[in-house]
C-alpha positions in Angstrom: 53.6 -135.4 8.3 53.2 -131.6 9.5 52.6 -131.6 13.5 49.9 -129.1 14.5 49.8 -127.2 17.6 46.8 -129.1 18.7 48.6 -132.3 18.6 51.4 -130.8 20.7 48.8 -129.6 23.2 47.3 -133.0 23.4 50.7 -134.7 24.0 51.3 -132.0 26.9 48.0 -133.1 28.3 49.3 -136.7 28.4 52.0 -135.6 30.9 50.2 -132.8 32.9 47.1 -132.4 34.3 44.6 -130.7 32.0 44.1 -127.6 34.3 48.1 -127.0 33.9 48.0 -127.0 30.1 46.1 -123.8 29.3 44.8 -122.4 26.0 42.2 -120.0 26.9 42.8 -116.5 25.4 42.8 -114.5 29.0 45.9 -116.7 30.2 47.7 -116.5 27.0 47.5 -112.7 26.8 48.9 -112.5 30.1 51.8 -114.2 28.8 52.1 -112.2 25.7 53.9 -109.4 27.3 56.2 -108.1 29.8 56.6 -104.7 31.4 58.5 -103.6 28.4 57.5 -101.1 25.6 57.9 -104.1 23.1 54.9 -105.6 21.0 53.0 -108.5 22.5 52.5 -111.7 21.0 50.3 -114.7 22.0 51.9 -118.1 22.9 49.7 -121.0 21.6 49.8 -122.7 24.8 50.7 -122.1 28.5 52.0 -124.9 30.7 52.5 -124.9 34.5 55.1 -127.4 35.5 55.6 -128.4 39.2 58.8 -130.4 39.0 61.9 -131.1 37.1 60.7 -134.1 35.8 57.9 -132.5 34.1 59.8 -129.7 32.6 62.0 -132.2 31.3 59.0 -134.1 29.7 57.8 -130.8 28.3 61.1 -130.2 26.7 61.2 -133.6 25.2 57.8 -132.8 23.3 59.1 -129.6 22.2 62.2 -131.0 21.0 60.4 -133.8 19.3 58.2 -131.4 17.2 60.5 -128.3 17.0 58.0 -126.2 19.1 59.5 -123.1 20.8 59.7 -122.9 24.4 59.8 -119.6 26.5 60.5 -119.6 30.4 58.2 -117.2 32.3 58.6 -115.9 35.6 56.4 -113.1 36.6 56.7 -111.2 33.5 58.9 -108.3 35.0 61.2 -108.1 32.1 62.1 -104.5 30.7 63.5 -106.0 27.3 60.9 -108.3 25.8 62.6 -111.6 27.3 59.3 -113.5 27.8 57.4 -112.3 24.7 56.8 -115.5 22.4 57.4 -114.0 18.9 57.6 -117.8 17.7 54.3 -118.7 19.5 54.7 -122.0 20.9 54.8 -123.1 24.4 55.2 -120.5 27.3 56.4 -122.5 30.5 55.2 -120.6 33.6 57.2 -121.4 36.7 55.0 -119.7 39.3 53.9 -123.2 40.8 57.7 -124.1 41.2 57.9 -121.7 44.2 59.4 -123.8 47.0 62.3 -122.8 49.1 63.7 -126.4 49.4 66.6 -126.0 51.7 68.4 -123.6 53.9 71.9 -124.2 54.9 72.6 -121.4 57.3 76.1 -122.6 58.3 77.0 -122.7 54.7 75.3 -119.4 53.9 73.4 -121.1 51.0 69.9 -121.8 50.0 68.4 -124.2 47.5 65.1 -122.9 45.7 63.0 -123.5 42.8 62.9 -120.9 40.1 59.4 -119.4 40.9 60.4 -118.3 44.3 60.8 -114.2 44.5 63.4 -112.4 46.4 60.9 -110.9 48.8 59.5 -114.4 49.6 62.9 -115.8 50.0 64.2 -112.8 52.4 60.8 -113.3 54.6 61.8 -116.9 55.3 65.6 -116.0 55.6 65.0 -113.5 58.3 64.0 -116.0 60.7 67.5 -117.4 60.5 69.4 -113.9 60.7 70.0 -114.0 57.0 69.4 -112.1 53.8 69.6 -112.5 49.9 71.5 -109.5 48.6 70.5 -109.0 45.0 67.5 -106.4 45.0 66.1 -105.3 41.4 63.4 -102.8 41.3 60.7 -105.5 40.7 59.9 -108.4 43.1 61.1 -110.7 40.3 61.4 -114.5 40.4 65.1 -115.9 41.3 65.1 -117.9 38.0 64.3 -114.8 36.2 66.6 -112.9 37.9 69.4 -115.6 37.3 68.5 -115.8 33.5 69.1 -112.0 33.2 72.1 -111.7 35.5 70.1 -109.1 37.3 71.5 -106.7 40.0 70.3 -103.7 41.9 71.1 -101.2 44.7 73.4 -103.7 46.7 75.7 -104.6 43.8 78.4 -102.2 44.8 79.1 -104.1 48.0 77.6 -107.8 47.3 77.7 -108.4 43.6 75.4 -109.2 40.8 73.3 -112.3 40.5 76.0 -114.5 38.6 78.1 -113.6 41.9 75.5 -115.3 44.1 75.1 -118.7 42.0 76.7 -121.4 43.3 75.0 -124.2 41.3 71.8 -124.6 38.8 69.9 -127.7 37.9 69.3 -126.9 34.3 66.8 -128.6 31.8 68.3 -128.6 28.3 66.4 -128.5 24.9 66.5 -132.2 24.6 65.1 -132.7 27.9 68.4 -133.6 29.6 69.2 -132.4 33.1 72.5 -131.2 34.3 74.0 -129.5 37.3 76.2 -126.5 36.6 78.2 -126.2 39.9 78.3 -127.6 43.4 78.2 -126.5 47.0 81.8 -125.6 47.4 83.1 -122.0 47.9 85.4 -122.3 45.0 86.3 -124.7 42.3 89.1 -125.1 39.5 87.3 -128.1 38.0 86.4 -127.8 34.4 84.5 -125.0 32.5 82.6 -122.4 34.5 79.1 -123.5 33.5 77.4 -121.0 36.2 79.0 -118.3 34.2 77.6 -119.5 30.9 74.0 -120.2 31.8 73.6 -117.3 34.1 72.5 -114.4 31.7 71.5 -116.7 29.0 67.9 -115.5 29.2 66.2 -118.8 28.7 68.2 -119.5 25.3 70.1 -122.4 26.6 68.2 -124.1 29.2 65.4 -124.0 32.0 66.4 -123.5 35.3 64.6 -125.9 37.8 66.7 -125.4 41.0 69.2 -122.6 42.0 71.6 -122.8 45.0 72.4 -119.3 46.2 74.8 -117.3 48.4 73.2 -115.6 51.3 74.5 -113.4 53.9 74.1 -112.5 57.6 71.9 -109.4 58.3 74.4 -106.6 59.3 74.6 -105.5 62.9 74.1 -102.0 62.1 72.7 -100.3 59.1 72.7 -96.5 58.4 71.2 -94.6 55.3 71.7 -91.1 54.0 70.6 -88.8 51.5 73.0 -86.2 50.1 72.0 -83.4 47.7 74.4 -81.7 45.4 74.0 -78.6 43.0 74.7 -80.8 39.9 75.1 -84.4 38.7 78.6 -84.1 38.1 79.4 -83.0 41.6 77.5 -86.0 42.8 79.3 -88.4 40.6 82.7 -87.3 41.5 81.8 -87.6 45.1 80.9 -91.2 44.4 84.6 -91.9 42.8 86.3 -90.3 45.6 84.1 -92.5 48.2 84.9 -95.5 46.4 88.6 -94.5 45.8 88.9 -94.1 49.7 87.9 -97.9 50.1 84.8 -97.1 52.1 82.7 -100.4 52.2 79.6 -98.7 50.8 76.4 -101.0 50.6 74.4 -98.9 48.4 75.0 -95.7 46.5 72.3 -94.6 44.1 72.0 -91.5 42.0 68.6 -89.9 41.4 68.6 -86.6 39.1 66.3 -83.6 40.1 63.4 -84.5 37.8 63.3 -87.9 39.6 63.5 -86.4 42.7 60.4 -84.5 41.9 58.8 -87.7 41.0 59.7 -89.4 44.0 58.0 -86.6 46.3 55.0 -86.5 44.1 54.6 -90.2 44.3 55.4 -90.8 47.8 54.3 -87.7 49.5 57.7 -86.7 50.7 59.6 -83.3 50.9 63.2 -84.3 49.8 65.2 -81.6 48.1 64.7 -81.6 44.5 68.3 -81.6 43.5 70.7 -84.2 42.2 70.8 -86.7 45.1 72.8 -89.6 46.3 70.8 -92.3 48.3 73.6 -94.1 50.4 73.5 -97.1 52.8 76.2 -98.5 55.2 76.5 -101.8 56.8 78.9 -102.8 59.7 79.4 -102.9 63.1 78.8 -99.6 65.4 82.5 -98.5 65.5 83.4 -99.2 61.9 80.1 -97.6 60.7 80.6 -94.4 62.6 84.1 -94.1 61.1 82.8 -94.5 57.5 80.1 -92.1 58.0 82.4 -89.3 59.3 84.8 -90.1 56.2 81.9 -90.1 53.8 80.4 -86.7 55.0 83.9 -85.2 54.6 84.2 -86.3 51.0 80.7 -85.1 50.0 81.0 -81.8 51.7 84.3 -81.2 49.7 82.3 -81.8 46.6 79.5 -79.0 47.2 77.1 -81.0 48.9 74.2 -78.9 49.7 72.4 -81.0 52.5 73.3 -84.5 54.1 70.7 -86.3 56.2 71.3 -89.6 57.8 68.7 -92.0 58.7 69.0 -94.6 61.6 65.5 -95.5 62.0 64.4 -98.6 60.2 61.2 -97.0 59.2 62.8 -94.0 57.6 65.5 -96.2 55.7 62.6 -98.2 54.6 60.8 -95.3 53.3 64.1 -93.9 51.5 64.6 -97.1 49.7 61.0 -97.7 48.9 60.9 -94.4 47.1 64.2 -95.2 45.2 62.9 -98.9 44.4 59.3 -97.4 43.2 60.7 -94.7 41.1 60.2 -96.5 37.6 56.7 -97.5 38.8 55.9 -93.9 39.8 56.6 -92.8 36.2 54.4 -95.3 34.9 51.8 -94.4 37.2 52.2 -90.6 36.3 52.0 -91.3 32.5 48.8 -93.3 32.2 48.7 -94.9 28.7 52.5 -94.5 27.8 55.0 -97.4 28.2 58.2 -97.3 29.9 61.5 -97.3 28.0 64.7 -97.6 30.3 68.3 -97.4 29.1 70.8 -99.5 30.9 74.4 -98.9 30.0 77.1 -99.5 32.3 80.7 -97.8 31.8 83.8 -97.8 33.9 83.5 -95.3 36.8 86.0 -93.0 35.2 83.7 -92.5 32.4 80.2 -92.2 34.4 80.2 -88.4 34.6 80.7 -88.0 30.9 78.2 -90.6 30.1 75.6 -89.1 32.1 76.3 -85.5 30.8 75.9 -87.0 27.5 72.7 -88.6 28.1 71.2 -85.2 29.3 72.7 -83.5 26.2 70.7 -86.0 23.9 67.6 -85.7 25.8 67.5 -82.1 25.5 68.6 -82.2 21.7 66.0 -84.8 21.1 63.3 -83.1 22.9 61.9 -86.0 25.3 61.6 -85.6 28.9 63.4 -88.3 31.0 64.8 -88.9 34.4 68.0 -90.3 35.3 68.9 -92.5 38.0 71.4 -95.3 38.6 73.7 -97.7 40.7 76.5 -95.2 40.2 78.8 -97.4 42.5 79.3 -99.8 39.7 79.0 -97.1 36.7 75.5 -98.2 35.7 72.7 -95.8 35.0 69.2 -95.5 33.6 67.5 -92.8 31.6 63.6 -93.5 32.2 61.4 -92.5 29.3 57.7 -92.6 29.0 56.5 -92.9 25.3 53.2 -93.8 23.6 54.0 -96.5 21.6 51.3 -95.5 19.0 53.2 -92.4 18.3 56.0 -93.4 15.7 57.6 -90.3 15.9 58.0 -90.6 19.7 59.2 -94.1 19.5 61.7 -92.8 16.9 63.2 -90.1 19.2 63.3 -92.7 22.3 65.2 -95.2 20.0 67.5 -92.5 19.0 68.2 -91.4 22.7 68.9 -94.9 23.6 71.1 -95.8 20.7 73.2 -92.6 21.3 73.6 -93.4 24.9 74.6 -96.9 24.1 77.2 -96.1 21.4 78.7 -93.6 23.7 79.2 -96.3 26.4 80.4 -99.0 24.1 83.1 -96.7 22.7 84.5 -96.0 26.2 84.7 -99.8 27.2 81.3 -100.1 28.4 78.2 -102.3 27.8 74.7 -101.9 26.4 73.2 -103.6 29.3 74.3 -103.6 33.0 71.3 -105.6 34.4 68.1 -105.7 32.3 69.7 -108.2 29.7 69.4 -108.1 26.0 66.4 -109.6 25.2 65.1 -108.3 21.8 65.7 -104.4 22.8 69.6 -104.7 22.7 70.1 -107.4 20.1 71.3 -104.9 17.4 74.1 -103.8 19.7 75.7 -107.3 20.3 78.2 -107.3 17.2 79.4 -103.9 18.1 79.8 -104.9 21.8 81.3 -108.5 21.4 82.6 -108.5 18.0 84.3 -112.0 16.9 83.0 -113.3 20.4 79.3 -113.2 19.3 80.3 -116.0 16.9 81.4 -118.2 19.9 78.3 -117.4 21.8 76.4 -118.5 18.6 78.2 -121.7 18.5 77.4 -122.5 22.3 73.7 -121.7 21.5 73.8 -124.0 18.4 75.5 -126.9 20.3 73.0 -126.9 23.3 69.8 -125.9 21.2 70.4 -127.0 17.5 66.9 -126.4 16.7 66.7 -123.1 18.2 63.6 -124.1 20.1 64.5 -122.3 23.6 63.5 -118.6 23.7 64.5 -118.2 19.9 65.8 -114.9 18.8 66.4 -113.4 22.0 70.1 -112.2 23.0 70.7 -112.6 19.2 68.9 -113.5 16.0 70.0 -116.8 14.5 69.6 -116.6 10.7 67.6 -119.9 10.5 65.4 -121.7 13.0 65.2 -125.5 13.0 
């Protein structure tokens, strides 16, 4: 007997209150898209669990009937991760938003997946601690782990995978596992944290995360350094890293994006290729690091360097950087953001950025360049009219050229946004035979392909 979605919905109402099993169009539409330019698709039903037990019960129903399940945080993805192209159930984790435990002596926190990074940092500040990973969006920690997100501080503190000590995961059949422990290191068994972080909801649903946190630095200093060319700025970055200066943030913003920064934030920064930098440490060490950095950037034709010691000025600087993508969206109403996301070895960074600029000029689209250049990751921001097929084609051409350039030089198609559907076609080129191993892991853990189906890669058959 064929099971209808109405039957599945009725079973879901048997385990959750009716107000947390939602089929009205407004809620379904909110869960049909993310921040990306990808085409939306409606789920059949949206559920709002509050506990691991409820998530497990939902997955048991989905498994029994072969119904697709898509985990949903706040919908800030840029690659279509949360769009339910197979319809089915969207599982919204916004009600699982509790900070469960702060172990300040262990520098660990235990949270539910719906906690956002700003929510966590607001609480951690009371303990003199902070969580380091800071993507542009105020994403949920569950979503950040699902995509192995990073941000401006990755050059010093690492990416999301480096912060995860343990995950509680509900599997496709409703089983519940833990992937790690509280210890700072372990040589016991397979590294399951490494498998589940970055799996984009295709292997399981995260219901708890135990994460590393850090002491708030004694002193913080920020700086802006302007250069005549992007190449000069990138060469300065390479020398700063080679010198072993423990930089906490080092971001590149091109001249077009600096104009956008000034327009959106009502600032008057120089509209040249610019590095945004930040230093963490004690007063004596910081002074030495700053002087050394100043020498290096001046050796690379730096036009102007400005240091910011006051908290308000630093916050203004980093707010401008974090809001840059949204400033483009605000400035081009009716268009959608497409962002490239390659990451290359540092030695290849200048060439990769130069190639990106040449492709932009050749194809004839305007795009701003910015990036976490301390780890070789940069973005080209394109605003496109998704109803204009020619414009979409040009944007895809730009993205593909940048990705293939990166892959040929030992890079990756995505440094932090994840694969979703937007980068699926590059997986075989990047991973080769290893993609077959990934598919075997997926089939072993989710034989019916019900967990966020056809994200990361597209299995030939569902069910």
